[in-house]
VOGU-3710 file (C-alpha; in Angstrom, 3 decimals, decimal comma):
1> mrkslfhped> -4,967/14,508/9,223  -3,655/13,044/5,985  -5,679/10,239/4,309  -3,991/6,800/4,468  -4,935/3,209/3,760  -4,219/2,585/7,487  -7,075/4,773/8,662  -10,190/2,389/8,567  -12,443/5,096/7,247  -10,104/5,967/4,444
11> leeikerink> -9,657/2,210/3,567  -13,457/1,755/3,501  -13,866/4,855/1,267  -11,319/3,467/-1,261  -12,896/-0,004/-1,338  -16,329/1,604/-1,938  -15,044/3,786/-4,746  -13,335/0,765/-6,286  -16,694/-0,996/-6,257  -18,495/1,908/-7,996
21> iaensvpkwg> -16,317/1,523/-11,211  -18,051/-0,321/-14,072  -16,426/-2,340/-16,699  -17,428/0,300/-19,273  -16,404/3,279/-17,231  -14,588/5,861/-19,300  -11,411/7,616/-18,035  -11,111/11,353/-17,782  -7,586/11,074/-18,923  -5,143/8,380/-19,997
31> kmepaqmfrh> -5,449/5,164/-22,033  -6,242/2,502/-19,462  -9,520/0,687/-19,248  -10,841/0,096/-15,715  -9,537/-3,532/-15,547  -6,102/-2,258/-16,628  -6,301/0,420/-14,040  -7,109/-2,136/-11,260  -4,190/-4,280/-12,460  -1,789/-1,213/-12,397
41> cdkilqialg> -2,823/-0,288/-8,843  -2,451/-3,913/-7,779  1,134/-3,843/-9,194  1,984/-0,561/-7,347  0,828/-2,185/-4,069  3,017/-5,179/-4,839  6,099/-2,963/-4,894  5,510/-2,114/-1,139  5,272/-5,939/-0,583  8,460/-6,684/-2,272
51> kiilpkinpl> 6,737/-8,732/-5,002  7,677/-6,370/-7,839  11,313/-5,104/-7,815  11,886/-1,698/-9,508  15,153/-0,913/-11,210  17,700/1,341/-9,632  17,429/4,794/-11,137  19,643/7,837/-11,808  20,534/9,526/-8,570  19,294/12,780/-9,834
61> vkwigvatkk> 15,851/11,425/-10,588  15,773/9,642/-7,296  16,590/12,976/-5,567  13,621/14,556/-7,438  11,426/11,615/-6,276  12,426/11,961/-2,672  11,748/15,776/-2,920  8,354/14,961/-4,445  7,476/12,604/-1,696  8,270/15,326/0,860
71> emhvfnndip> 6,308/18,051/-1,098  3,252/15,675/-1,278  3,361/15,164/2,514  3,822/18,831/3,302  1,308/20,267/0,919  -1,015/17,071/0,541  -0,679/17,468/-3,279  -2,521/15,121/-5,620  -0,663/13,249/-8,351  -1,195/14,997/-11,654
81> pnmptftevt> -2,769/13,308/-14,610  -0,550/11,464/-17,163  2,477/11,071/-14,865  5,047/8,677/-16,243  5,548/5,411/-14,374  7,943/2,421/-14,291  7,662/-0,075/-17,089  7,297/-2,900/-14,503  3,840/-1,486/-13,436  2,635/-0,408/-16,926
91> vtekcnfeks> -0,341/-2,348/-18,050  -1,235/-2,427/-21,776  -2,640/-5,890/-22,127  -6,272/-6,745/-21,914  -7,396/-7,759/-18,316  -10,391/-9,460/-16,872  -12,478/-6,797/-15,078  -13,838/-8,894/-12,212  -10,489/-10,861/-11,639  -8,490/-7,669/-11,705
101> kqellftide> -10,883/-5,835/-9,290  -10,925/-8,864/-6,828  -7,100/-9,214/-7,068  -6,709/-5,455/-6,129  -9,068/-5,770/-3,248  -7,182/-8,837/-2,074  -3,787/-7,042/-2,339  -4,965/-4,041/-0,556  -5,815/-6,397/2,363  -2,487/-8,116/2,147
111> fiensekngl> -0,772/-4,663/2,199  -2,695/-3,752/5,436  -1,804/-7,182/6,980  1,965/-6,950/5,987  2,149/-3,440/7,312  1,040/-4,699/10,781  3,953/-7,269/10,720  6,546/-4,559/9,498  6,503/-6,571/6,188  6,665/-3,571/3,791
121> lyehalfgkm> 9,801/-2,552/1,886  12,132/0,074/3,642  13,149/1,671/0,427  11,406/2,662/-2,815  13,455/2,970/-5,950  12,053/6,510/-6,643  10,954/7,839/-3,228  13,892/6,558/-1,093  13,589/5,313/2,464  9,918/4,619/3,386
131> tveewgflqy> 8,135/4,530/6,694  4,913/2,627/7,166  3,093/5,899/7,411  4,520/7,067/4,141  3,484/3,830/2,498  -0,129/4,207/3,700  -0,272/7,853/2,573  1,384/7,324/-0,841  -0,797/4,203/-1,571  -3,895/6,175/-0,677
141> khlnhhlkqf> -2,826/9,019/-2,901  -2,095/6,602/-5,845  -5,452/4,859/-5,602  -7,324/8,170/-5,195  -5,539/9,406/-8,279  -6,798/6,488/-10,409  -10,338/6,436/-8,914  -10,684/10,110/-9,848  -9,397/9,190/-13,316  -12,549/7,205/-13,624
151> gv> -14,869/9,821/-11,919  -15,314/8,211/-8,548
//
């Protein structure tokens, strides 16, 4: 079975790992500090909630994104380090560690609640049409990617 934020044991695992990260944790790759990573992950969840709108992208790039989504589902691939992301979810400013962590945990809960009300976006700018199950799977993958970045 694929891990998903919609599986209670996987959700609890993610929250426990978030709480293991310290303000001075050092990333294995990338430039983000822990607070910036929390903020970035919060923003990625906000896409599913419709709070952050991504720009339309080149159809070829979108085709690659849809194919990547399918490949991740079929092969259960992880997200590779240093993948590019949308400017709208890039975080370079200094962030408050505790505030960013609490906001991320709150947004995770909001994501779960909205999924139960069919309140998630039906289409992602890069990954195309999205089912609730795909959102849970891909959000787990994204959080897992950044938690591994910080060694948890």
